[in-house]
N, C-alpha and C positions, 0 to 999 in steps of 0.2 A: 503494500499500501505506500503511495509516495504522491506528494500533493506538490505539482511543479509550479513555477513561474517563470514565462517565456515573454520577455519584453525590449521591446527597444527604449533607450534612452539617449538624453541629448548629452553631451558632456558634463554637462552643469545638472545633469539628475532629475530632468523633468522629461513625462511621458506625453505630454500634450501642454499645447499652448493656454493661457489663462482661459479661455471661451472653450477648450477642449478641443481644439483644431489641430490634424493631423498633417496637413499639408507639407509641411518641413521634412517629414517621412519621404515624400513623393520626389523629392530634390536629389536625392541619391543616385547617381550614375551606377544601371545595371547593365550594362550593353548584350549580356548573356542570358538577361530574367532568370536570375537564379531565385529560387527560394531562401537560399543562406541557410539552408538545412530545416527549414520548417516542416516539410512533407517528412523526413526522418524523425522527428519530433514528435509529430501527431501522430503516426505509426503505433508509438507505444502509449497511446495515451486512449482510456475508455469513455470518458467523456470529460465536458468543458464547464467548469464555473465560471460566471460571469455577472458581474455588476449591472445594474438597470442603466447607468450611463453609457456603458461600453457597450450593450447591446442596441441602443439607441442609436449610435454609430454604425454599429455592423449589420444592424437590420435592414440599412438602406443599400447595402451590396448586393448587386444584382450578377450573378447568381450566387444564392444564398451560400457562404463562405464554409461549411463545414458540414462533415458528412459524419458528424459523431454526434451522439447525443448532446445538447444543450441545456443548462440548466441556468435560470436568472436569475439569480439571487436580489428581490425587490420587496420592500414593504409596501410601497406607493402604485406599481403597475398591477391592475386587476386583470387584465386581459391581454392577449398578444395579439398583434396587428393582423389583419385576414392576410397579408401576404406572405407571413410566418407560420401561419398554422398548419400548413400541410408539411412543415419541416419538423425535424427532431428537436422540439424546443418544449421546454416545459418552464412554468415558475414557480419558485421555491422561496420558502419561507425558514429563517432562524438564524442562530449563531453559527458561526463557523463549526463548530465541534458536533452541534447537531447535525448540520448540512452533511459534513462529512461521515458521520456514524450511519445516514439515513441512506447515502449514496453506495457506501461500502457494503449494508444488507441488501440492496440491489443490483450487487454483484460489479459496481464502477471500483476498482481498486486504483487507478493509476488517473488522477485529476489533473488538469490546468485551469490554473484558478488564473483570471485575467479579469484586468479591469483596475484602476489604481486604489480606490477605498477598499475595493474585495481584498485584495491583497495586504493593505495594509492591515484590514481586520484578522485575516489569515494570521498574518505575521505576530497581532497581538495575542491570538490563540496559540504561539508557538507550533501554527500547522502548515508551515512551508519547509518542505524539504530539501527541494532543489530550485535554486535561483539558478536561469540561462538569461544572461542581462549583454545587450547588444549596445555597444555604445556607437552613436551617430553622431560624427565632428561635426557638430553645429553648437554654438552655445545658443539658447531661448534666451538668457536672462531673468526670465518668470514663466511660471507656467503650472502645472500641475506636478508636483515632485512624486518620485515614486514613491521613495519613502517617507515616514513620519516619525514622533516622538513614539521609542518604544518604552515600555514598563522597566525592559530587562534585555542587557545584552542576548545576542544570539550570533555563536559562533559559527563558522562555515569554514569549509575546506575548498581551496582551488583543486579542482578536476583538470581543465584541460582551458585554453584559450585558442581560439581560431580568429585568422582573419581574412577577410572577404574584401576581393577587389581595391587590395591596397588601402581601404578608406573604413569600413567596418571592424569592431575588435569584438567577439563573441565569446564571453567567459562563462562557464558554467562551473556552479557552486554548491557545494553538498554540505549540509546541515550536520553539524556533529552533536553526536547524542552524549547528554549531559551523562556525568559518572554519577553512578550510584552508591550512595553512602552506607 
């Protein structure tokens, strides 16, 4: 059972502009139309848990971006848009621990956690096992940060780093388990 974060940030640690914009991600040269390892990552994922704000953005993608089950974590969203209802998407509520327990009981063991606030909530519950962060060489100066204030330190080990197009730096970290006393 592993909970993964796979996300891109600016050099100064922002995942979006102050208004949630992601246009800066489209400015990256990609002459080979690479997915930068995303398909390989998704091959090991059973389901996606994303927050409502992230869902609002990806719900507008044509075609729908995911072939895995998507669980939208929201207390305010009461129904899914008609365009999404035929996709494998469900609304879910609860704190991160309850959500993980519920999804694991339904056989979803490897979860992709997506969305700034959702990631921060899962970190608060110490429920992020692996961080895969791609640094984009741009300084946004302001925006939505990936990380916020944590109640306690969380220690991760570096597993590997890959460089794509001499531009993107993708690093994979794994949470160290706390020593038992």
